[in-house]
C-alpha positions as CSV (number, residue, x, y, z in Angstrom):
1,M,0.1,0.2,-0.4
2,S,1.2,3.7,-0.9
3,I,0.3,6.6,0.5
4,S,1.4,10.5,-0.5
5,F,3.1,12.5,1.6
6,S,0.6,15.5,1.2
7,W,-2.2,13.4,1.8
8,L,-0.2,12.1,5.3
9,K,0.6,15.6,5.9
10,G,-3.1,16.8,5.7
11,L,-4.0,14.6,8.6
12,F,-2.2,16.9,11.4
13,K,-2.8,20.1,12.3
14,S,0.0,22.8,12.2
15,T,1.6,23.4,15.4
16,A,3.2,26.7,14.0
17,V,3.4,29.4,17.0
18,S,2.8,32.9,15.5
19,K,5.0,35.4,16.9
20,A,4.2,39.3,17.4
21,P,6.2,41.1,14.9
22,N,8.8,43.4,16.4
23,S,11.1,46.3,14.5
24,T,13.6,44.1,13.0
25,D,10.6,42.4,10.8
26,Y,10.8,45.4,8.7
27,L,13.9,46.7,8.2
28,N,14.0,48.4,4.9
29,I,10.3,49.0,4.8
30,V,9.7,52.9,5.5
31,C,7.0,55.5,5.5
32,A,6.9,57.1,2.2
33,K,4.7,60.0,0.9
34,V,3.2,59.5,-2.6
35,L,4.4,62.6,-4.7
36,D,2.9,61.2,-8.6
37,V,1.2,58.5,-9.9
38,Q,1.0,58.0,-13.6
39,K,-0.5,55.1,-16.1
40,H,2.5,52.3,-16.8
41,P,3.1,52.8,-20.3
42,N,2.9,49.3,-21.0
43,A,0.0,47.9,-18.9
44,D,-3.4,48.8,-18.2
45,R,-3.4,47.6,-14.6
46,L,-0.5,48.9,-13.0
47,R,0.7,52.4,-12.3
48,V,4.1,54.1,-11.9
49,V,4.7,55.9,-8.8
50,K,7.0,58.4,-7.5
51,L,7.7,58.5,-3.6
52,D,9.3,60.9,-1.0
53,I,11.1,59.1,1.9
54,G,12.4,62.4,3.7
55,S,16.0,62.0,2.5
56,K,15.4,61.6,-1.4
57,V,12.9,60.6,-3.8
58,V,12.1,57.0,-4.8
59,E,11.3,56.3,-8.3
60,P,9.6,54.4,-10.5
61,I,8.0,52.1,-8.3
62,V,5.6,50.0,-10.5
63,C,2.4,49.0,-8.6
64,G,-1.2,47.4,-9.3
65,A,-3.0,48.6,-6.5
66,F,-5.1,51.2,-7.0
67,N,-6.4,52.1,-3.3
68,F,-4.1,55.3,-2.6
69,G,-3.4,58.4,-4.6
70,V,-0.8,61.6,-4.3
71,N,-0.1,62.9,-0.7
72,D,-1.2,59.4,0.9
73,L,1.5,57.7,3.2
74,V,2.6,54.6,2.4
75,A,4.8,51.6,3.7
76,L,7.7,51.3,1.2
77,A,9.9,48.4,0.6
78,L,13.3,48.9,-0.5
79,P,15.4,46.5,-2.1
80,G,16.6,43.8,1.0
81,A,13.6,44.0,2.6
82,K,12.1,40.7,3.7
83,I,8.8,40.5,2.4
84,A,6.8,38.2,4.9
85,Q,4.0,36.7,2.3
86,N,4.3,36.6,-1.5
87,I,1.0,37.6,-2.8
88,H,2.0,36.4,-6.3
89,S,2.4,32.7,-5.0
90,E,0.2,30.1,-4.5
91,T,2.0,29.1,-1.1
92,H,2.5,32.7,-0.2
93,E,6.3,32.1,1.0
94,P,8.6,34.8,2.3
95,F,11.4,36.3,0.0
96,V,13.7,39.0,0.0
97,L,12.7,42.1,-2.2
98,E,15.4,43.1,-5.5
99,K,14.7,45.7,-8.0
100,A,12.9,44.3,-10.8
101,K,11.8,44.8,-14.5
102,I,8.0,45.3,-14.6
103,R,6.6,45.5,-18.2
104,G,9.9,47.3,-19.3
105,V,9.9,49.8,-16.3
106,E,12.6,48.9,-13.3
107,S,11.0,49.1,-10.3
108,Q,13.0,50.4,-7.1
109,G,10.9,48.5,-4.6
110,M,7.3,47.9,-3.3
111,I,4.5,49.5,-1.6
112,C,3.2,47.1,0.7
113,A,-0.1,45.8,1.6
114,G,-0.8,44.4,4.9
115,F,-0.6,40.7,3.7
116,E,2.7,40.9,2.1
117,L,3.9,42.4,5.4
118,G,2.4,39.2,7.3
119,L,-0.2,41.9,9.3
120,S,-3.4,40.2,7.6
121,K,-4.7,36.8,6.6
122,E,-6.2,37.8,3.4
123,P,-4.6,39.2,0.4
124,G,-6.4,41.8,-1.8
125,E,-6.9,44.2,1.1
126,G,-5.2,46.8,-0.7
127,I,-2.1,48.9,0.2
128,L,-1.6,50.0,4.0
129,L,-2.5,53.6,4.4
130,L,-0.6,55.3,6.9
131,K,-1.5,57.6,9.6
132,D,-0.9,61.7,8.6
133,S,1.4,61.6,11.9
134,A,3.8,59.3,10.1
135,V,7.1,60.7,9.0
136,P,8.5,59.9,5.4
137,G,11.9,57.9,5.7
138,S,10.8,56.5,9.2
139,Q,10.9,52.5,9.6
140,F,7.9,51.2,9.5
141,T,5.9,49.9,12.6
142,P,2.2,48.5,12.5
143,Q,1.7,51.2,15.1
144,M,1.4,53.7,11.8
145,I,-1.4,52.4,9.9
146,K,-4.7,54.1,9.9
C-alpha cells in the first residue's frame, strides 16, 4: 500500500506558533509619501509611482493597487527588505525584495499591503495607508497604520 506525503501531512494540524512582529521584521521598509502617480506605459492595470522618503525621492515604483493617491502615506519596501508573504505565489512563501523589471520599467521597491508584511491573513485588501503623523523616511511599524 502506498500513500502520498501530502495526504499524510493533511492529517496533522499545524503547530506553528505565531509571534508578534517586532521592529527587525520591517528592516528596509519605510514610510513614504506619494508624490506622483502615472499610468504604466505598457500595462493598463499597473501604475508608476514617485515617492518621498524624507532624505530622497524614490522612483519609479511599479504598483498594481489603486486604493491610494497623491499625498497618501504608504509603507515602501526597499531592495533587501524581507517580505513575509508573497501575494503572487500560491504558497505565499517569504522572499527578499530585489529591484525588478515589470513590463519594461525597473521598479526600485514595492508599496506594501498588510498581507505582504504578515499583518493580514487575506490577500487583496489593498495597500496599507498610514496615519498622517507618520514621518516619511522613518522605519515602518504597525502602529503607523490608519
